[in-house]
C-alpha positions, 0 to 999 in steps of 0.5 A: 229447067233449060237454057234455050233448049225446051226440046231437050228439057221436054225429052228429059221430062218425058224420060223421067215420066217413063222411068218414074211413073209414081212421080208428079209430072215434071214442070219445064221452065227456063233457067234464071240468067245467073245460072244460065250465064255459068252453064251456057246455052243448051243446058238442061237441069233437073231439080227434085223436091222430096216429101219430108220424112214421116215421123 
């Protein structure tokens, strides 16, 4: 996610792809207005979704 910083978000996504090659490709999107208001322009965030533990 990013706030008016797609280049920064793409750079983070590329770094994650290099460092975590077994992971799915990153999806880069804009951050919602409520969070963007709090973190400010230029912010970049990473959210992870892990698979459920196997039983």
